[in-house]
C-alpha positions as CSV (number, residue, x, y, z in Angstrom):
1,X,146.3,196.9,-7.1
2,X,144.4,199.5,-4.9
3,X,142.3,202.1,-6.6
4,X,140.7,204.9,-4.7
5,X,137.1,206.1,-6.2
6,X,136.7,209.6,-5.3
7,X,133.5,211.6,-5.1
8,X,133.0,215.2,-4.4
9,X,129.6,217.3,-3.8
10,X,129.5,220.9,-4.5
11,X,127.7,223.9,-4.2
12,X,127.3,224.4,-7.9
13,X,129.3,224.8,-11.2
14,X,132.7,226.5,-11.5
15,X,133.8,229.0,-11.4
16,X,131.8,229.8,-7.9
17,X,131.4,226.1,-6.8
18,X,132.8,224.8,-3.5
19,X,133.2,221.6,-2.4
20,X,130.4,220.5,0.4
21,X,131.3,216.8,0.7
22,X,133.9,214.4,0.2
23,X,133.7,210.7,-0.1
24,X,135.8,207.9,-1.4
25,X,135.4,203.9,-1.7
26,X,138.5,201.6,-2.4
27,X,138.6,198.9,-4.9
28,X,141.2,196.2,-4.5
29,X,141.9,194.3,-7.6
30,X,144.3,191.0,-7.7
31,X,146.8,190.1,-10.5
32,X,146.0,187.3,-12.7
33,X,142.5,187.2,-11.7
34,X,139.2,188.9,-12.1
35,X,138.6,189.1,-8.5
36,X,138.1,192.3,-6.9
37,X,136.9,193.9,-3.3
38,X,135.2,197.1,-2.8
39,X,135.6,198.7,0.6
40,X,133.3,200.3,2.8
41,X,132.4,203.8,1.4
42,X,133.2,206.5,3.5
43,X,132.6,210.1,3.5
44,X,132.9,213.5,5.4
45,X,130.7,216.8,5.0
46,X,132.9,219.9,4.9
47,X,132.1,223.8,5.1
48,X,131.9,225.1,1.8
49,X,132.1,228.8,3.4
50,X,128.9,229.9,1.3
51,X,125.3,229.4,1.3
52,X,123.8,226.2,-0.2
53,X,121.9,227.2,-3.5
54,X,118.4,225.6,-3.7
55,X,119.7,224.0,-7.0
56,X,122.5,222.0,-5.4
57,X,120.3,221.1,-2.3
58,X,117.9,219.4,-5.1
59,X,120.7,217.3,-6.4
60,X,122.5,216.2,-3.4
61,X,120.3,216.9,-0.5
62,X,122.9,218.7,1.7
63,X,121.7,221.6,3.5
64,X,123.4,224.6,5.3
65,X,122.3,222.9,8.4
66,X,124.1,219.8,7.5
67,X,127.4,221.5,6.8
68,X,127.1,224.0,9.9
69,X,130.1,223.3,11.9
70,X,131.8,220.9,9.3
71,X,135.3,221.2,9.2
72,X,136.9,222.9,6.4
73,X,138.1,221.0,3.1
74,X,141.9,221.3,3.9
75,X,141.0,218.7,7.0
76,X,138.9,216.4,4.6
77,X,141.8,216.5,2.4
78,X,144.1,215.6,5.1
79,X,142.0,212.9,6.0
80,X,141.7,211.5,2.7
81,X,145.5,211.5,1.7
82,X,146.0,209.5,4.9
83,X,142.9,207.0,4.5
84,X,141.4,208.0,7.6
85,X,138.2,209.2,7.0
86,X,136.7,206.0,8.6
87,X,137.2,207.6,11.8
88,X,134.6,210.4,10.9
89,X,131.0,210.1,10.7
90,X,129.5,208.9,7.5
91,X,126.6,211.1,5.5
92,X,123.4,209.9,4.7
93,X,124.2,209.0,0.8
94,X,127.4,207.2,1.5
95,X,125.9,205.3,4.1
96,X,123.2,204.1,1.9
97,X,125.7,202.7,-0.3
98,X,126.8,200.2,2.4
99,X,124.0,198.0,1.8
100,X,125.0,197.8,-1.9
101,X,128.6,196.8,-1.7
102,X,128.2,193.0,-0.7
103,X,126.4,192.6,-4.0
104,X,129.3,194.5,-6.1
105,X,132.1,191.7,-4.8
106,X,133.5,189.7,-7.4
107,X,135.2,186.4,-6.7
108,X,135.4,186.8,-3.2
109,X,138.3,187.9,-0.8
110,X,141.5,187.3,-1.9
111,X,144.3,187.6,0.6
């Protein structure tokens, strides 16, 4: 079974929050075993169409300069539904997760 784990960073809390980053990591499990594979974490910055509040920057460290010129959320959503974020640049927080993925594999690869 394929499970897609999603992560969204925002400009704050509802009702005025907007998404500023979309990311995911696929987890594949295998019937009848405890084996699983963790895929490469991928992500994309998106234009929240508003300034990044200092409180949000303090949490996710994404600045107005980081999202300047980024595509809109609908573009990230399109890529996410099609599994194509891998063709887009990774952001620093998700890229740092790559070093952790090997340690999270359980039972090896069952193909």
